[in-house]
C-alpha positions as CSV (number, residue, x, y, z in Angstrom):
1,M,32.1,-34.9,-23.3
2,S,29.7,-35.9,-20.7
3,D,26.9,-34.4,-19.1
4,D,28.9,-33.5,-16.1
5,Q,31.3,-31.7,-18.3
6,L,28.6,-29.8,-20.2
7,T,27.1,-29.0,-16.7
8,R,30.6,-27.7,-15.5
9,I,30.9,-25.5,-18.6
10,L,27.3,-23.9,-18.1
11,F,28.0,-23.3,-14.4
12,E,31.4,-21.6,-15.2
13,Y,30.3,-19.7,-18.4
14,R,26.5,-18.8,-17.6
15,P,27.0,-15.4,-16.3
16,K,29.5,-14.5,-19.2
17,I,26.7,-15.8,-21.8
18,R,24.1,-13.7,-19.8
19,G,26.6,-10.6,-20.1
20,F,27.2,-11.3,-23.8
21,F,23.4,-10.9,-24.5
22,A,23.0,-8.1,-21.8
23,R,25.4,-5.9,-23.6
24,R,23.5,-6.3,-27.0
25,T,19.9,-6.1,-25.9
26,S,18.1,-4.3,-22.8
27,N,15.0,-6.8,-22.9
28,D,15.2,-9.3,-20.2
29,Q,12.9,-11.8,-21.8
30,D,15.1,-11.8,-25.1
31,I,18.3,-12.4,-22.8
32,E,16.8,-15.4,-21.3
33,D,15.6,-16.8,-24.6
34,L,18.9,-16.3,-26.0
35,C,20.6,-18.0,-23.0
36,S,18.2,-20.9,-23.5
37,E,19.3,-21.1,-27.0
38,V,22.8,-21.3,-26.3
39,V,22.3,-24.2,-23.9
40,V,20.5,-25.9,-26.4
41,A,23.3,-25.4,-29.0
42,M,25.8,-26.2,-26.7
43,A,24.2,-29.6,-25.8
44,D,23.7,-30.4,-29.4
45,G,27.3,-29.5,-30.4
46,I,29.4,-30.6,-27.4
47,S,30.0,-34.1,-29.1
48,R,31.6,-32.3,-31.8
49,F,33.5,-29.7,-29.9
50,G,36.6,-32.0,-29.6
51,H,38.7,-29.2,-27.8
52,R,40.0,-27.9,-31.0
53,S,39.7,-24.4,-29.8
54,S,39.3,-23.1,-25.8
55,T,36.2,-23.8,-24.2
56,S,35.7,-19.9,-24.2
57,T,36.3,-19.6,-27.7
58,W,33.7,-22.2,-28.4
59,V,31.2,-20.8,-26.1
60,Y,31.7,-17.2,-27.6
61,A,31.2,-18.6,-31.1
62,I,27.8,-20.1,-30.2
63,C,26.7,-17.0,-28.4
64,R,27.7,-14.9,-31.8
65,N,25.8,-17.3,-33.9
66,V,22.8,-17.4,-31.6
67,Y,22.6,-13.7,-31.6
68,S,23.2,-13.0,-35.3
69,H,20.2,-15.4,-36.1
70,H,18.4,-13.7,-33.6
71,V,19.0,-10.2,-35.1
72,Y,18.5,-11.5,-38.7
73,Y,15.2,-13.5,-38.3
74,R,13.6,-11.1,-35.5
75,P,11.9,-8.8,-38.0
76,R,10.4,-11.7,-40.0
77,D,9.3,-13.4,-36.9
78,R,7.5,-10.3,-35.7
79,K,5.8,-9.8,-39.2
80,I,4.5,-13.4,-39.2
81,A,3.2,-13.1,-35.7
82,E,1.4,-9.9,-36.4
83,E,-0.2,-11.6,-39.7
């Protein structure tokens, strides 16, 4: 996929990505951070995407993985920041 295709996907799915995280957290800063992580993950993984699934499935899987990582590591990261 080219950069133009990634841009098109981001333009189309940005509101859905934001909504995914908005339903799971009310902290606007976390929502923006998570959306940024999704963009990075999409840019890293777009060359491996290969359209083996629909674009929406691929985007949702990235959102789910980013959020799972966030929930799992957030308590540890806060503890480290406090120390």
